[in-house]
LOKOLDO-431527 format. One record per residue: z, x, y of N, C-alpha, C in turn; residue in three letters. Coordinates in Angstrom, 3 decimals. Layout:
N
REC      n_up    n_east   n_north     ca_up   ca_east  ca_north      c_up    c_east   c_north  res
REC         Z         X         Y         Z         X         Y         Z         X         Y  ALA
...
//
This chain:
187
REC      n_up    n_east   n_north     ca_up   ca_east  ca_north      c_up    c_east   c_north  res
REC    -0.266     0.509    -1.052     0.332    -0.148    -0.291     0.030     0.354     1.547  MET
REC     0.792     2.081     1.295     0.884     3.338     2.035    -0.790     3.573     2.711  ALA
REC    -0.806     3.021     4.225    -2.303     3.910     5.107    -1.454     3.878     6.440  THR
REC    -2.832     5.082     6.792    -2.601     5.779     8.095    -1.261     5.852     8.407  ASP
REC    -0.014     6.281     7.369     1.079     6.112     8.120     2.120     5.230     8.681  GLY
REC     1.306     3.831     7.809     1.841     2.579     7.402     2.716     2.634     6.246  PHE
REC     4.231     2.037     5.609     5.137     1.800     5.541     5.852     0.524     5.157  LYS
REC     5.613     0.127     4.114     6.696    -1.164     3.839     7.639    -0.867     2.421  VAL
REC     9.365    -0.920     3.259    10.169    -0.259     2.756    11.317    -1.433     1.805  THR
REC    11.899    -2.012     1.059    12.272    -2.575     0.591    13.835    -2.028     0.048  ILE
REC    15.288    -2.995     1.661    16.247    -1.937     0.985    17.273    -2.236     0.737  HIS
REC    17.776    -2.463    -0.497    19.489    -3.406    -0.402    19.814    -2.629    -1.032  MET
REC    21.392    -3.548    -0.364    22.582    -2.769    -1.597    22.814    -4.494    -2.438  VAL
REC    23.327    -3.547    -3.691    23.514    -4.289    -4.566    24.785    -3.126    -5.479  SER
REC    25.278    -4.603    -5.677    26.690    -3.770    -7.469    25.992    -3.031    -8.610  SER
REC    26.415    -1.872    -9.377    26.863    -0.829   -10.261    25.003    -2.456   -11.155  LEU
REC    25.770    -3.693   -11.182    26.020    -4.534   -12.085    24.534    -5.476   -11.170  ASP
REC    23.513    -4.468   -10.068    22.424    -5.127    -9.731    23.324    -7.417    -9.535  GLY
REC    23.827    -7.063    -8.379    24.254    -8.406    -7.764    24.172    -7.823    -6.415  ILE
REC    23.510    -9.001    -5.265    23.421    -8.432    -3.606    24.302    -8.935    -3.108  ILE
REC    24.772   -10.274    -3.601    25.616   -11.131    -3.185    25.968   -12.324    -3.777  ALA
REC    27.208   -11.545    -3.264    28.537   -12.695    -3.995    28.087   -14.669    -3.731  LYS
REC    27.497   -15.904    -5.108    27.604   -16.988    -4.793    28.455   -17.410    -2.937  LYS
REC    29.267   -16.925    -2.384    29.752   -17.341    -1.518    29.773   -16.857     0.106  ASP
REC    28.190   -15.566    -1.119    27.830   -13.923     0.867    28.778   -13.545     1.525  ASN
REC    30.321   -13.871     0.474    31.497   -12.518     1.128    31.342   -11.150     1.233  SER
REC    30.993   -10.441     1.774    30.463    -9.087     1.901    31.590    -8.235     1.963  VAL
REC    32.595    -8.396     1.783    34.595    -7.810     1.030    33.503    -6.239     0.210  GLY
REC    32.604    -6.677    -0.776    32.991    -5.896    -1.291    32.082    -4.251    -1.209  TRP
REC    31.019    -4.385     0.356    30.975    -3.685     0.630    31.504    -2.376     0.730  PHE
REC    32.771    -2.729     1.517    34.086    -1.378     1.840    34.732    -1.018     0.292  GLU
REC    34.248     0.636     0.289    34.852     0.566    -1.447    36.136     1.869    -0.726  THR
REC    36.372     2.301    -1.522    37.598     2.681    -0.804    38.449     3.601    -1.826  ALA
REC    37.157     3.487    -2.993    35.893     4.953    -3.156    36.335     5.907    -2.796  ASP
REC    36.280     7.574    -3.048    35.993     8.826    -3.449    35.132     9.230    -4.131  THR
REC    34.125     9.472    -2.856    33.401    11.908    -4.568    33.284    13.080    -3.199  TYR
REC    33.986    13.862    -4.536    34.212    14.755    -3.643    32.758    15.657    -3.371  GLU
REC    32.152    15.206    -3.944    30.750    16.424    -4.205    29.314    15.735    -3.527  LYS
REC    30.258    14.769    -2.957    28.790    13.267    -2.103    28.711    13.843    -0.792  GLY
REC    27.850    13.241     0.211    27.730    13.711     0.912    27.809    12.684     2.748  VAL
REC    28.318    12.586     3.499    28.426    12.203     4.637    27.007    10.447     4.948  SER
REC    25.522    11.935     4.706    24.754    10.908     5.651    24.956    11.209     6.791  GLY
REC    23.856    10.777     7.302    23.299    11.206     8.836    23.604     9.927     9.269  GLN
REC    23.230    11.098    10.586    24.030     9.587    12.058    23.315     8.628    11.760  ASP
REC    24.614     7.027    11.277    23.254     5.883    11.071    22.185     5.364    12.295  PRO
REC    22.948     5.923    13.895    22.147     5.293    14.717    20.704     5.483    14.668  GLN
REC    20.701     7.216    14.673    19.498     8.104    14.743    18.543     7.338    13.133  GLU
REC    19.420     7.178    12.786    18.466     6.505    11.366    17.694     4.991    11.776  PHE
REC    18.318     4.102    11.702    17.625     2.787    12.115    16.792     3.104    12.863  LEU
REC    17.071     4.280    14.409    15.064     4.727    15.244    14.551     4.811    14.818  LYS
REC    14.123     4.844    13.608    13.026     4.778    13.468    12.075     4.435    12.385  THR
REC    12.913     3.052    12.060    12.882     2.437    10.938    12.166     1.113    13.063  ILE
REC    11.734     0.992    12.478    10.065    -0.444    13.009     9.982    -1.510    14.058  ASP
REC    10.588    -2.275    12.220    10.453    -3.198    11.758    11.145    -3.403    10.613  CYS
REC    11.428    -4.911    11.186    11.789    -5.739     9.970    11.781    -6.404     9.677  TYR
REC    11.735    -6.376     8.073    10.829    -9.008     7.215    12.561    -8.175     6.854  ILE
REC    12.754   -10.235     7.192    13.469   -10.202     6.051    13.659   -12.206     6.716  MET
REC    14.127   -12.257     5.595    13.768   -13.618     3.958    15.051   -14.777     5.028  GLY
REC    14.799   -15.872     5.295    16.002   -17.300     5.368    17.121   -16.886     5.538  ALA
REC    17.591   -17.226     4.465    19.023   -17.046     4.130    19.994   -15.959     4.291  ARG
REC    18.602   -14.528     5.245    19.465   -13.260     4.976    19.742   -13.305     6.259  THR
REC    18.833   -14.068     7.461    18.694   -13.753     8.511    20.536   -14.649     8.899  TYR
REC    20.216   -15.743     8.086    21.613   -16.508     8.885    22.164   -16.062     8.448  GLU
REC    23.152   -15.171     7.095    23.827   -14.771     7.212    24.231   -13.440     8.046  HIS
REC    23.441   -12.359     8.432    23.236   -11.812     9.925    23.823   -11.957    10.921  ALA
REC    23.430   -13.981    10.817    24.007   -14.321    11.736    25.150   -14.720    12.438  LEU
REC    25.956   -14.321    10.338    26.798   -15.356    10.993    28.205   -13.882    11.142  GLU
REC    27.837   -13.157    10.374    28.335   -11.524    10.529    28.749   -11.429    12.208  LEU
REC    26.819   -10.729    12.748    26.921   -11.222    13.619    27.952   -11.035    14.545  SER
REC    28.742   -11.777    14.479    29.418   -13.076    15.251    31.230   -12.128    14.582  LYS
REC    31.175   -11.083    14.059    32.127   -10.372    14.204    31.455    -9.233    14.463  SER
REC    30.335    -8.646    14.200    29.985    -7.351    13.476    29.251    -7.142    14.405  TYR
REC    28.498    -7.656    14.927    27.449    -6.983    16.483    25.886    -7.308    16.037  GLY
REC    25.269    -7.209    15.856    23.127    -7.711    15.127    23.788    -6.354    14.700  TRP
REC    22.998    -6.948    13.703    23.083    -4.922    12.707    21.617    -4.018    13.362  ALA
REC    20.027    -5.690    13.053    18.935    -4.945    13.563    19.023    -4.645    15.161  TYR
REC    20.306    -4.519    16.254    19.297    -3.733    17.552    18.319    -4.706    18.227  GLY
REC    17.675    -3.882    19.146    15.843    -4.598    19.805    14.800    -4.715    18.707  ASP
REC    15.010    -3.818    17.563    13.758    -4.219    16.658    13.615    -5.452    15.799  THR
REC    11.904    -5.379    16.338    11.731    -6.519    16.180    11.916    -6.973    14.519  PRO
REC    11.552    -8.233    14.844    12.492    -8.933    13.133    11.388    -9.865    12.853  THR
REC    11.235   -10.220    11.550     9.882   -10.980    11.882    11.393   -11.811    10.584  PHE
REC    11.524   -12.988    10.200    11.219   -13.579     9.404    11.301   -14.916     9.075  VAL
REC    10.875   -14.704     7.397     9.688   -15.331     6.912    10.691   -16.504     6.249  VAL
REC    10.469   -17.571     6.419    10.283   -19.121     6.360     9.763   -20.540     6.950  THR
REC    10.474   -21.884     5.967     9.379   -21.912     6.762    10.048   -23.772     7.647  ASN
REC    11.402   -22.749     7.120    12.840   -23.507     7.957    12.652   -23.776     9.083  ARG
REC    13.326   -24.072    10.230    13.586   -24.626    11.922    15.135   -24.335    12.228  ASN
REC    14.168   -22.521    11.781    15.698   -22.078    12.570    16.032   -21.716    13.796  LEU
REC    17.287   -21.661    14.120    18.054   -20.664    15.816    17.403   -19.907    16.109  PRO
REC    16.316   -19.193    16.741    16.415   -17.857    17.647    17.212   -17.204    18.297  VAL
REC    18.186   -16.686    17.931    19.327   -16.230    18.933    18.816   -14.752    19.021  GLU
REC    17.805   -14.282    19.076    17.595   -12.856    20.180    15.732   -13.383    20.524  ARG
REC    15.534   -12.300    21.142    13.884   -13.102    21.714    12.809   -11.764    20.402  PRO
REC    13.475   -10.678    20.113    12.586    -9.322    19.124    12.879   -10.416    17.987  ASN
REC    13.542   -11.895    17.965    13.079   -12.463    16.020    11.266   -13.121    16.474  ILE
REC    11.237   -13.238    15.888    10.119   -14.020    15.320    10.067   -14.837    14.146  ALA
REC     9.328   -15.790    13.985     9.626   -16.082    12.643     8.189   -16.565    11.690  PHE
REC     8.079   -16.574    10.912     6.583   -16.764    10.639     6.493   -17.643     9.113  TYR
REC     5.378   -18.444     8.258     5.448   -18.790     7.428     3.609   -19.436     6.665  ALA
REC     3.635   -18.378     6.298     1.725   -18.577     5.133     2.470   -17.604     4.376  GLY
REC     0.992   -17.033     4.553     0.452   -15.786     3.181     1.590   -14.325     3.844  ASP
REC     1.706   -13.703     3.119     2.477   -12.352     3.126     1.333   -11.803     3.262  LEU
REC     0.803   -11.354     3.294     0.014   -10.653     3.132    -0.557   -10.093     3.807  THR
REC    -1.630   -11.497     4.398    -1.566   -11.962     6.566    -0.730   -10.870     7.156  TYR
REC     0.356   -11.871     7.491     1.867   -10.886     7.970     1.892    -8.997     7.620  LEU
REC     1.811    -8.426     5.910     1.217    -7.250     6.298     0.758    -6.904     6.931  VAL
REC    -0.886    -7.856     6.612    -2.114    -7.273     7.739    -2.274    -7.020     9.031  GLU
REC    -0.993    -8.253     9.205    -0.550    -7.897    11.141     0.507    -7.360    12.197  ARG
REC     0.932    -6.859    10.745     1.717    -5.999    11.322     1.506    -4.506    11.753  LEU
REC     0.267    -4.172    10.541    -0.036    -2.914    10.169    -0.449    -2.193    11.404  LYS
REC    -0.940    -2.502    12.847    -1.894    -2.367    14.526    -0.219    -1.694    14.439  PRO
REC     0.288    -2.345    14.341     1.879    -2.647    15.645     3.043    -1.308    15.329  HIS
REC     3.136    -1.351    14.211     4.049    -0.647    13.087     3.962     0.505    12.529  TYR
REC     5.349     1.022    11.748     4.083     2.499    10.910     5.345     1.802     9.509  THR
REC     6.497     2.295     9.759     7.905     2.260     9.581     8.475     0.587     9.480  ASN
REC     8.438    -0.211     7.933     8.985    -1.629     7.996    10.090    -1.777     7.088  VAL
REC    10.514    -2.587     7.512    11.448    -2.515     5.749    12.503    -4.035     5.397  TRP
REC    11.424    -4.202     4.570    11.968    -5.363     4.433    13.679    -5.529     4.159  LEU
REC    15.004    -6.101     4.645    15.691    -6.141     4.099    16.331    -7.137     3.891  VAL
REC    16.429    -8.448     2.775    16.491    -9.376     1.908    15.785   -10.580     2.316  GLY
REC    15.877   -11.257     1.458    16.423   -11.445    -0.347    15.853   -11.422    -1.119  GLY
REC    16.518   -10.943    -1.934    16.194   -10.950    -2.762    14.443   -11.266    -3.907  ALA
REC    15.223   -12.829    -3.803    13.114   -14.372    -3.968    11.553   -12.700    -3.383  VAL
REC    11.891   -12.501    -2.043    11.010   -11.819    -1.199    10.642   -10.677    -1.239  LEU
REC    11.792    -9.656    -1.240    11.555    -8.308    -2.071    10.824    -8.467    -3.254  ALA
REC    10.961    -9.623    -3.755    10.649    -9.482    -5.389     9.013    -9.374    -5.621  CYS
REC     8.323   -11.406    -4.436     7.313   -11.482    -4.159     6.848    -9.647    -2.894  GLU
REC     7.347    -9.149    -3.054     6.002    -8.186    -1.900     6.047    -6.861    -3.190  PHE
REC     6.403    -6.985    -4.014     6.059    -5.827    -5.275     4.754    -6.731    -6.150  ILE
REC     5.690    -7.566    -6.472     4.336    -8.815    -6.906     3.422    -8.784    -6.659  ARG
REC     3.592    -8.643    -5.398     1.710    -9.042    -4.540     1.503    -7.459    -4.263  LEU
REC     2.376    -5.993    -4.821     2.004    -5.258    -4.086     2.244    -4.943    -2.382  LYS
REC     2.733    -5.121    -2.216     2.715    -5.313    -1.015     3.790    -3.771     0.043  LEU
REC     4.200    -3.774    -0.508     5.791    -2.592    -1.401     4.915    -1.006    -1.328  ALA
REC     6.145    -0.055    -0.187     5.607     1.162    -1.389     6.550     1.475    -1.935  ASP
REC     8.217     1.949    -1.367     9.663     1.730    -1.905    10.340     0.767    -1.154  ASP
REC    10.670     1.563    -2.767    12.384     0.387    -2.503    13.160     2.211    -2.545  ILE
REC    14.626     1.597    -1.768    15.178     2.525    -1.672    17.174     1.415    -1.367  ARG
REC    17.211     1.576    -3.350    18.674     0.471    -3.591    20.025     1.579    -2.885  LEU
REC    20.743     0.750    -2.489    22.128     1.480    -2.505    23.395     0.801    -3.371  SER
REC    23.323     1.541    -4.081    24.239     1.152    -5.750    26.006     1.516    -5.101  VAL
REC    26.694     0.419    -4.892    27.771     0.571    -4.306    29.031     0.371    -5.925  LEU
REC    30.072     1.818    -6.335    31.119     1.594    -6.887    31.554     0.105    -7.770  PRO
REC    30.981    -1.145    -7.842    31.547    -2.489    -8.724    30.805    -3.068    -8.926  ILE
REC    31.989    -3.493   -10.659    31.188    -4.097   -10.316    31.557    -6.170    -9.910  ILE
REC    30.327    -6.975   -10.264    30.141    -8.204   -10.051    30.416    -9.258   -10.570  LEU
REC    29.342    -8.972   -11.071    29.688   -10.299   -12.507    28.963   -10.861   -12.136  GLY
REC    28.521   -11.837   -11.874    28.240   -12.923   -10.547    27.404   -12.684    -9.010  ASP
REC    26.271   -13.530    -9.208    26.093   -13.460    -8.356    24.930   -13.191    -7.884  GLY
REC    23.912   -13.258    -7.406    23.104   -12.704    -6.818    21.937   -11.585    -7.560  ILE
REC    21.175   -12.179    -8.560    19.953   -10.402    -8.708    19.337   -10.219    -8.184  ARG
REC    19.715    -8.924    -7.912    18.780    -8.525    -6.976    17.085    -8.349    -7.536  PHE
REC    17.445    -7.750    -9.038    15.283    -8.824    -9.964    15.267    -8.852   -10.936  PHE
REC    15.715   -10.736   -10.992    15.027   -11.840   -11.160    13.768   -12.491   -11.312  ASP
REC    13.279   -12.197   -12.899    11.857   -12.902   -13.101    10.538   -12.072   -12.591  GLN
REC    11.410   -10.344   -12.470     9.801    -9.617   -11.692     9.320    -9.506   -12.935  LEU
REC     8.035    -8.746   -13.493     8.078    -8.207   -14.374     7.557    -7.035   -14.138  GLU
REC     7.429    -5.600   -15.025     7.692    -5.013   -15.440     6.395    -3.753   -14.677  GLU
REC     7.216    -2.707   -13.994     6.696    -1.467   -13.097     7.480    -0.548   -11.824  GLN
REC     6.239     0.194   -13.298     6.613     1.756   -12.444     6.876     1.962   -12.030  ALA
REC     8.095     3.421   -11.604     8.839     3.617   -10.274     8.622     5.061   -10.063  LEU
REC     8.281     5.864    -8.983     8.488     7.364    -9.026     9.549     7.601    -8.099  HIS
REC    10.366     8.083    -9.249    11.723     8.862    -8.105    11.432     9.637    -6.524  LEU
REC    11.327     9.605    -6.101    11.591    10.121    -4.811    12.794    11.461    -4.110  LYS
REC    13.959     9.909    -4.616    15.604    11.209    -3.892    16.329     9.797    -4.453  ASP
REC    17.664    10.802    -5.112    18.960    10.115    -5.319    20.067    10.958    -3.893  VAL
REC    20.878    10.340    -3.836    21.962    11.355    -2.942    23.123    10.084    -3.262  THR
REC    24.037    11.056    -3.005    25.306    10.653    -3.804    26.454    11.004    -2.182  ALA
REC    27.156    10.078    -2.330    27.696     9.744    -0.671    29.354    10.330    -1.086  TYR
REC    29.701    10.537     0.055    31.382    10.940     0.388    31.711     9.657    -0.418  LYS
REC    31.643     8.520    -0.098    31.915     7.286    -0.854    31.700     6.225    -2.168  ASN
REC    30.902     7.012    -2.442    30.916     6.182    -4.105    29.460     5.813    -3.978  GLY
REC    29.185     5.680    -3.087    27.815     5.041    -2.671    26.847     5.339    -3.024  MET
REC    25.876     5.775    -4.535    25.122     6.042    -4.745    23.358     5.573    -4.387  VAL
REC    21.875     6.081    -3.408    21.211     5.763    -3.314    19.847     6.407    -3.377  GLU
REC    19.242     5.691    -4.655    18.097     5.669    -5.018    16.958     5.340    -4.514  LEU
REC    16.119     6.094    -4.583    15.122     6.061    -3.404    13.425     6.730    -3.644  TRP
REC    12.906     5.090    -4.332    11.603     5.439    -5.170    10.441     4.673    -4.592  TYR
REC     9.497     4.746    -5.193     7.872     4.792    -4.996     7.285     3.743    -5.324  GLU
REC     6.251     3.256    -5.283     6.740     1.924    -5.787     5.163     2.664    -6.890  ILE
REC     5.831     2.852    -8.127     3.605     3.594    -8.286     3.371     2.866    -8.685  ALA
REC     1.646     3.144    -8.713    -0.088     2.319    -8.184     0.096     2.917    -9.706  THR
REC    -0.528     1.605   -10.453    -1.194     2.106   -12.267    -2.868     2.915   -11.976  PRO
REC    -2.761     3.932   -12.973    -3.953     4.501   -13.023    -5.038     3.643   -12.542  ALA
REC    -6.026     3.866   -11.914    -7.189     3.216   -11.148    -7.654     2.408   -10.852  GLY
REC    -5.663     1.911   -10.415    -5.826     1.919    -9.018    -6.741     1.946    -7.565  SER
//
C-alpha cells in the first residue's frame, strides 16, 4: 500500500490475550505497575506524535476518546482526524471530519495531503483495512495483563503474513511489536 512515502499504520494497545477494550470501555488496565529493568524509557511522546500527520478512527473509538478527553485532554491534538461512521456525532474540535463510504476512496483522498496516517481504532475498522490491503504496518503495544474477556483485536480475519520490523520492550513492561503487512508474492 505504501506509495511515495504515504503509509497507513494500524496502532492498537492490547492485553497479552489480545483484548483491546473491556466491555465497559474502562482503561484502568492501561496503567501498569510492572517494571522491566532491561526495558527502555522510549522517546518523548510529544515529539513522536508530531510525526503523525493524520488519524483515522471508528465512531466508538471517537466517542470513547471524547469521554476520556474530559479527564485527560484530547489525545490527538490538532492533527486532522477522520472518523469513519454513518452516525451523526458531535463535532468537538475543528480538526475532526466524518466520513461514510468506501475506505479505498478515503485512503486515495488522503494520499495527496498526508504521509504518516495512523488508524487508532477500532478492531472492526482495523481488520477491514487489513482485509482491503489498505494498511502497511501494525504497531501493537502489548501490556503485561491478561483480561480474559472483552473486545478482541483480530476477530474473524483471514490468514495474513507479517514481517517483523522491530520489537521494543519498555521499562513499564509494555512490549511494542512493529510488523509490516507482507504482500503476497506476485502482487
